[in-house]
DRENSE-181693 format. One record per residue (C-alpha): y, x, z; residue in three letters. Coordinates in nm, 4 decimals. Each point is the difference from the previous one (the first is absolute). Layout:
// residues N
+----------+----------+----------+-----+
:       py :       px :       pz :   r :
+----------+----------+----------+-----+
:        Y :        X :        Z : ALA :
...
+----------+----------+----------+-----+
//
This chain:
// residues 262
+----------+----------+----------+-----+
:       py :       px :       pz :   r :
+----------+----------+----------+-----+
:  10.5159 :  11.0121 :   8.5404 : MET :
:   0.1338 :   0.3206 :   0.1597 : PRO :
:  -0.2487 :   0.2493 :   0.1416 : ILE :
:   0.1134 :   0.2763 :   0.2408 : PRO :
:  -0.0272 :   0.3529 :  -0.1354 : ASP :
:  -0.2316 :   0.1022 :   0.2835 : ASP :
:  -0.2630 :  -0.2516 :  -0.1190 : VAL :
:  -0.2039 :   0.2084 :  -0.2426 : THR :
:  -0.3113 :  -0.2112 :  -0.0497 : GLY :
:  -0.2173 :   0.2714 :   0.1534 : GLU :
:  -0.0105 :  -0.2079 :   0.3190 : GLU :
:  -0.2533 :  -0.2455 :  -0.1395 : ILE :
:  -0.3691 :   0.0064 :   0.0811 : ASP :
:  -0.2031 :   0.2490 :  -0.2015 : LYS :
:  -0.2277 :  -0.2748 :  -0.1344 : ASP :
:   0.3025 :  -0.1858 :  -0.1378 : VAL :
:   0.1351 :   0.3233 :  -0.1469 : ARG :
:  -0.3352 :   0.0469 :  -0.1704 : GLN :
:   0.0292 :  -0.3479 :  -0.1571 : GLU :
:   0.3487 :   0.0798 :  -0.1278 : LEU :
:  -0.1265 :   0.3072 :  -0.1831 : MET :
:  -0.0993 :  -0.2339 :  -0.2839 : SER :
:   0.3736 :  -0.0445 :  -0.0711 : LEU :
:   0.2419 :   0.2404 :  -0.1691 : PRO :
:   0.1420 :   0.2426 :   0.2583 : LYS :
:   0.3563 :  -0.1348 :   0.0138 : THR :
:  -0.1180 :  -0.3599 :   0.0128 : LEU :
:  -0.2496 :   0.0836 :   0.2733 : ALA :
:   0.2798 :   0.1549 :   0.2073 : GLU :
:   0.2195 :  -0.3074 :  -0.0417 : ASP :
:  -0.2811 :  -0.2334 :   0.1001 : VAL :
:  -0.0927 :   0.2172 :   0.2985 : ALA :
:   0.3580 :   0.0038 :   0.1298 : ARG :
:   0.0212 :  -0.3792 :  -0.0250 : ASN :
:  -0.3315 :  -0.0354 :   0.1830 : LEU :
:   0.1320 :   0.2236 :   0.2779 : VAL :
:   0.3009 :  -0.2288 :   0.0343 : MET :
:  -0.2324 :  -0.3009 :   0.0219 : VAL :
:  -0.1949 :   0.1644 :   0.2815 : ALA :
:   0.3154 :   0.1075 :   0.1846 : ASN :
:   0.1667 :  -0.3413 :  -0.0137 : LEU :
:  -0.2911 :  -0.2424 :   0.0214 : LEU :
:   0.0175 :  -0.0644 :   0.3751 : ASP :
:   0.3768 :   0.0046 :   0.0590 : GLU :
:   0.1489 :  -0.1036 :  -0.3350 : GLU :
:  -0.2734 :  -0.1949 :  -0.1843 : PRO :
:   0.2402 :  -0.1530 :  -0.2540 : GLU :
:   0.1096 :   0.3459 :  -0.1148 : GLN :
:  -0.3580 :   0.1232 :   0.0017 : ALA :
:  -0.0859 :  -0.2909 :  -0.2284 : TYR :
:   0.2694 :   0.1064 :  -0.2496 : GLU :
:  -0.1308 :   0.3568 :  -0.0136 : TYR :
:  -0.3538 :  -0.1338 :  -0.0432 : ALA :
:   0.1113 :  -0.2090 :  -0.2979 : ARG :
:   0.1456 :   0.3115 :  -0.1615 : ILE :
:  -0.3220 :   0.1945 :   0.0544 : ALA :
:  -0.1926 :  -0.2935 :  -0.1449 : LEU :
:   0.2140 :  -0.0061 :  -0.3148 : ARG :
:  -0.0579 :   0.3724 :  -0.0431 : LEU :
:  -0.3743 :   0.0130 :   0.0642 : ALA :
:  -0.1709 :  -0.3389 :   0.0171 : SER :
:  -0.3363 :   0.1487 :  -0.0981 : ARG :
:  -0.0235 :   0.2153 :   0.3138 : VAL :
:  -0.1983 :  -0.1676 :   0.2783 : ALA :
:   0.2031 :   0.1601 :   0.2792 : ALA :
:   0.3173 :  -0.1428 :  -0.1509 : VAL :
:  -0.1497 :  -0.3500 :  -0.0211 : ARG :
:  -0.1112 :   0.0305 :   0.3625 : GLU :
:   0.3444 :   0.1170 :   0.1153 : ALA :
:   0.1603 :  -0.2875 :  -0.1917 : ALA :
:  -0.2417 :  -0.2373 :   0.1699 : GLY :
:   0.0887 :   0.1185 :   0.3492 : PHE :
:   0.3721 :  -0.0121 :  -0.0789 : ALA :
:  -0.0298 :  -0.3590 :  -0.1260 : ALA :
:  -0.2131 :  -0.0891 :   0.3031 : TYR :
:   0.2663 :   0.1409 :   0.2342 : ALA :
:   0.2661 :  -0.2343 :  -0.1414 : VAL :
:  -0.2253 :  -0.3057 :  -0.0020 : GLY :
:  -0.0676 :  -0.0107 :  -0.3753 : LYS :
:  -0.3672 :  -0.0707 :   0.0589 : TYR :
:  -0.0940 :  -0.1220 :  -0.3462 : SER :
:   0.1484 :   0.3117 :  -0.1568 : GLU :
:  -0.1608 :   0.2219 :   0.2628 : ALA :
:  -0.3411 :  -0.1551 :  -0.0623 : LEU :
:   0.0305 :   0.0580 :  -0.3744 : ALA :
:   0.0825 :   0.3679 :   0.0577 : GLU :
:  -0.2834 :   0.0474 :   0.2487 : PHE :
:  -0.2456 :  -0.1583 :  -0.2412 : ARG :
:   0.1197 :   0.2312 :  -0.2761 : ALA :
:  -0.0417 :   0.3050 :   0.2246 : ALA :
:  -0.3481 :  -0.1144 :   0.0989 : ARG :
:  -0.1030 :  -0.0452 :  -0.3643 : ARG :
:   0.1164 :   0.3541 :  -0.0739 : MET :
:  -0.1740 :   0.1666 :   0.2951 : THR :
:  -0.2914 :  -0.2265 :   0.0864 : GLY :
:   0.0869 :   0.0505 :   0.3673 : SER :
:  -0.0315 :  -0.2816 :   0.2558 : VAL :
:   0.2462 :   0.1426 :   0.2525 : GLU :
:   0.2730 :  -0.2459 :  -0.1057 : LEU :
:  -0.2245 :  -0.3011 :   0.0640 : TRP :
:   0.1510 :  -0.0924 :   0.3426 : PRO :
:   0.3608 :   0.0131 :  -0.1183 : VAL :
:  -0.0950 :  -0.1977 :  -0.3109 : MET :
:  -0.1444 :  -0.2665 :   0.2300 : ALA :
:   0.3180 :   0.0052 :   0.2065 : ASP :
:   0.1997 :  -0.0613 :  -0.3175 : CYS :
:  -0.2049 :  -0.3159 :  -0.0445 : GLU :
:   0.1102 :  -0.1025 :   0.3489 : ARG :
:   0.3598 :   0.0779 :  -0.0882 : GLY :
:  -0.0289 :  -0.2276 :  -0.3022 : MET :
:  -0.1158 :  -0.2842 :   0.2231 : GLY :
:  -0.3681 :   0.0279 :  -0.0899 : ARG :
:  -0.1746 :   0.0935 :   0.3283 : PRO :
:  -0.3281 :  -0.1496 :  -0.1181 : GLU :
:  -0.0143 :   0.2609 :  -0.2791 : ARG :
:   0.0712 :   0.2780 :   0.2483 : ALA :
:  -0.2842 :  -0.1296 :   0.2166 : LEU :
:  -0.2336 :  -0.0112 :  -0.2980 : ALA :
:   0.0857 :   0.3621 :  -0.0792 : MET :
:  -0.0959 :   0.0943 :   0.3577 : ALA :
:  -0.3546 :  -0.1075 :  -0.0831 : GLY :
:  -0.0313 :   0.1881 :  -0.3286 : GLU :
:  -0.2306 :   0.3070 :  -0.0445 : PRO :
:   0.3075 :   0.2226 :  -0.0476 : GLU :
:   0.0642 :  -0.0156 :   0.3757 : VAL :
:  -0.3238 :   0.1867 :   0.0700 : GLN :
:   0.1240 :   0.2855 :  -0.2189 : LYS :
:   0.3143 :   0.0478 :   0.2086 : LEU :
:   0.0260 :   0.2738 :   0.2598 : ASP :
:   0.0362 :  -0.0960 :   0.3665 : LYS :
:   0.3790 :  -0.0218 :  -0.0170 : ALA :
:  -0.0217 :  -0.2221 :  -0.3075 : GLY :
:  -0.2509 :  -0.2308 :   0.1660 : GLN :
:   0.2233 :  -0.0371 :   0.3045 : VAL :
:   0.2924 :  -0.0761 :  -0.2308 : GLU :
:  -0.2092 :  -0.2639 :  -0.1752 : MET :
:  -0.0873 :  -0.1544 :   0.3350 : ARG :
:   0.3696 :  -0.0211 :   0.0885 : LEU :
:   0.0746 :  -0.1718 :  -0.3301 : VAL :
:  -0.2876 :  -0.2440 :   0.0477 : ALA :
:   0.1213 :  -0.0893 :   0.3497 : ALA :
:   0.3478 :  -0.0552 :  -0.1392 : GLY :
:  -0.1433 :  -0.2289 :  -0.2652 : ALA :
:  -0.1798 :  -0.1998 :   0.2679 : ARG :
:   0.3298 :  -0.0430 :   0.1865 : LYS :
:   0.1732 :  -0.1045 :  -0.3220 : ASP :
:  -0.2624 :  -0.2713 :  -0.0400 : MET :
:   0.0525 :  -0.1256 :   0.3566 : GLY :
:  -0.3300 :   0.1451 :   0.1234 : GLN :
:   0.1320 :   0.1815 :   0.3075 : ALA :
:  -0.3325 :   0.0160 :   0.1856 : GLU :
:  -0.1716 :   0.1395 :  -0.3101 : ALA :
:   0.2687 :   0.2692 :  -0.0216 : ALA :
:  -0.0924 :   0.1141 :   0.3516 : VAL :
:  -0.3685 :   0.0189 :  -0.0926 : VAL :
:   0.0764 :   0.1848 :  -0.3259 : THR :
:   0.1699 :   0.2825 :   0.1904 : LEU :
:  -0.2823 :   0.0454 :   0.2485 : GLN :
:  -0.1858 :   0.3065 :  -0.1210 : SER :
:  -0.1439 :   0.3364 :   0.1100 : PRO :
:   0.3286 :   0.1624 :  -0.1050 : GLU :
:   0.1912 :  -0.2275 :   0.2377 : LEU :
:  -0.2408 :   0.0714 :   0.2855 : ALA :
:   0.0070 :   0.3767 :  -0.0543 : SER :
:   0.1930 :   0.2182 :   0.2463 : ASN :
:   0.0721 :   0.2651 :  -0.2631 : SER :
:   0.3506 :  -0.0050 :  -0.1433 : VAL :
:   0.0259 :   0.0002 :  -0.3784 : GLN :
:   0.3085 :  -0.0403 :  -0.2230 : PRO :
:  -0.0740 :  -0.3726 :  -0.0284 : TRP :
:  -0.0924 :  -0.0653 :   0.3658 : THR :
:   0.3450 :  -0.1098 :   0.1208 : ALA :
:   0.0464 :  -0.2471 :  -0.2853 : ARG :
:  -0.3475 :  -0.1479 :   0.0478 : LEU :
:   0.0514 :  -0.0479 :   0.3735 : ARG :
:   0.3471 :  -0.1438 :  -0.0585 : TYR :
:  -0.1305 :  -0.2497 :  -0.2554 : ALA :
:  -0.2716 :  -0.1045 :   0.2436 : TYR :
:   0.2582 :  -0.0513 :   0.2747 : ALA :
:   0.2076 :  -0.2152 :  -0.2349 : GLU :
:  -0.3062 :  -0.2036 :  -0.0932 : ALA :
:  -0.0841 :  -0.0558 :   0.3688 : LEU :
:   0.3560 :  -0.1095 :   0.0698 : LEU :
:  -0.0228 :  -0.2533 :  -0.2829 : ALA :
:  -0.2900 :  -0.1727 :   0.1781 : VAL :
:   0.1736 :   0.0051 :   0.3408 : ASP :
:  -0.2084 :   0.2804 :   0.1512 : ARG :
:   0.3099 :   0.1674 :   0.1410 : GLU :
:  -0.1545 :   0.2191 :   0.2701 : SER :
:  -0.2467 :   0.1486 :  -0.2494 : GLU :
:   0.2803 :   0.0421 :  -0.2532 : ALA :
:   0.2026 :   0.1961 :   0.2526 : ARG :
:  -0.2980 :   0.2284 :   0.0622 : GLU :
:  -0.0367 :   0.0718 :  -0.3716 : TRP :
:   0.3716 :   0.0552 :  -0.0549 : PHE :
:  -0.0257 :   0.2627 :   0.2754 : ALA :
:  -0.2991 :   0.1568 :  -0.1742 : LYS :
:   0.1910 :  -0.0002 :  -0.3288 : ALA :
:   0.2937 :   0.1746 :   0.1672 : LEU :
:  -0.2351 :   0.2582 :   0.1456 : GLU :
:  -0.1317 :   0.0834 :  -0.3479 : ALA :
:   0.3350 :  -0.0260 :  -0.1790 : ASP :
:   0.0920 :   0.3666 :  -0.0196 : GLN :
:   0.2126 :  -0.0406 :  -0.3114 : GLY :
:   0.1950 :  -0.3104 :   0.1005 : GLY :
:  -0.1533 :  -0.2167 :  -0.2717 : THR :
:   0.0096 :  -0.3195 :   0.2083 : THR :
:   0.2442 :  -0.1652 :   0.2396 : ASN :
:  -0.2666 :  -0.0445 :   0.2673 : ALA :
:   0.2385 :   0.1119 :   0.2749 : SER :
:   0.2453 :  -0.2782 :  -0.0912 : ASP :
:  -0.2774 :  -0.2591 :  -0.0063 : ARG :
:  -0.1180 :   0.1104 :   0.3434 : LEU :
:   0.3546 :  -0.0297 :   0.1309 : ALA :
:   0.0292 :  -0.3514 :  -0.1450 : GLU :
:  -0.3218 :  -0.1067 :   0.1702 : LEU :
:   0.1277 :   0.1453 :   0.3288 : ASP :
:   0.3295 :  -0.1847 :  -0.0358 : GLY :
:   0.2099 :   0.3131 :  -0.0423 : VAL :
:   0.3127 :  -0.0322 :  -0.2128 : GLU :
:   0.1607 :   0.3037 :  -0.1598 : PHE :
:   0.3712 :   0.0241 :  -0.0697 : THR :
:   0.1713 :   0.2349 :  -0.2389 : ASP :
:   0.2534 :   0.1932 :   0.2082 : ALA :
:   0.1914 :   0.1159 :  -0.3076 : LEU :
:   0.0198 :  -0.3537 :  -0.1386 : GLU :
:   0.1214 :  -0.1292 :   0.3372 : GLU :
:   0.2677 :   0.2697 :   0.0143 : ALA :
:   0.1167 :  -0.0868 :  -0.3516 : GLU :
:   0.0130 :  -0.3710 :   0.0874 : THR :
:   0.1988 :   0.0736 :   0.3164 : GLU :
:   0.2429 :   0.2172 :  -0.1951 : ALA :
:   0.0448 :  -0.2750 :  -0.2587 : GLU :
:   0.0641 :  -0.2560 :   0.2731 : GLU :
:   0.2556 :   0.2297 :   0.1644 : GLN :
:   0.1632 :   0.0519 :  -0.3391 : GLY :
:   0.0168 :  -0.3756 :  -0.0541 : ASP :
:   0.1542 :  -0.0482 :   0.3461 : THR :
:   0.2604 :   0.2683 :  -0.0665 : ALA :
:   0.0829 :  -0.1555 :  -0.3372 : ALA :
:   0.0393 :  -0.3409 :   0.1605 : GLU :
:   0.2320 :   0.1478 :   0.2631 : ALA :
:   0.2156 :   0.1586 :  -0.2703 : VAL :
:   0.0140 :  -0.3279 :  -0.1914 : GLU :
:   0.0990 :  -0.1869 :   0.3178 : THR :
:   0.2729 :   0.2529 :   0.0766 : ALA :
:   0.1325 :  -0.0152 :  -0.3543 : GLU :
:  -0.0008 :  -0.3802 :   0.0110 : ALA :
:   0.1897 :   0.0027 :   0.3320 : ALA :
:   0.2507 :   0.2480 :  -0.1376 : GLU :
:   0.0526 :  -0.2130 :  -0.3094 : ALA :
:   0.0487 :  -0.3089 :   0.2171 : GLU :
:   0.2550 :   0.1918 :   0.2075 : GLY :
:   0.1881 :   0.1020 :  -0.3115 : ASP :
:   0.0121 :  -0.3638 :  -0.1088 : LYS :
:   0.1462 :  -0.1044 :   0.3353 : LYS :
:   0.2607 :   0.2775 :  -0.0124 : ASP :
:   0.1015 :  -0.1086 :  -0.3494 : THR :
:   0.0242 :  -0.3615 :   0.1143 : SER :
:   0.2203 :   0.0971 :   0.2973 : SER :
:   0.2344 :   0.1954 :  -0.2228 : GLU :
:   0.0322 :  -0.3008 :  -0.2278 : SER :
+----------+----------+----------+-----+
//
């Protein structure tokens, strides 16, 4: 896989760089550059990110950061079983619980919401930081929805973090999930209120709360560029039809002239 010359490997987190110091220098540089490519492509080009992650994994499978990166790359392309295996490997190497929520979400992705829900009740959750606990709550609510327990999903998301007026990195997503859960149980007016609150907290554009609000208000958006392209295509088709008609008429006229001469 090609790597641009301006990707040096120095861009990676210092903790990851520290892990890579256990490798020979040249190998560490190669792995670091592939990990940078994974990070750069994960959101926009997950399939490519996955390929770079596989290369890093072949080069350094005994490095926890590499196993974690491979897990997130597999997760991004929906390879949940593979992602879970990589996350478990990383956890065994580090002893950290921070991957617990995404491991539970992999269980959901594999069609096993009951396992994800069981993980939400394990002691590991209490060892998570606040962000991790919120993430676990989101996964648990999703598992409830998967199991057809819409009302329980609403209750699962009700928490001090949801009620808080302070805006944290996870606030918008938590409020958005709560709005979705309310909508699923036909509490539309409350859902609209929480979509608005999610939009208010969504400083990084991590949700489409504005679109959901517009849908609830009956507003339809049109793509001006797409409309212009469609109109141009229609005009092109009309012009082509006119040319074909003219050519057909001309050909018919030629036939008549030939017949008259005969």
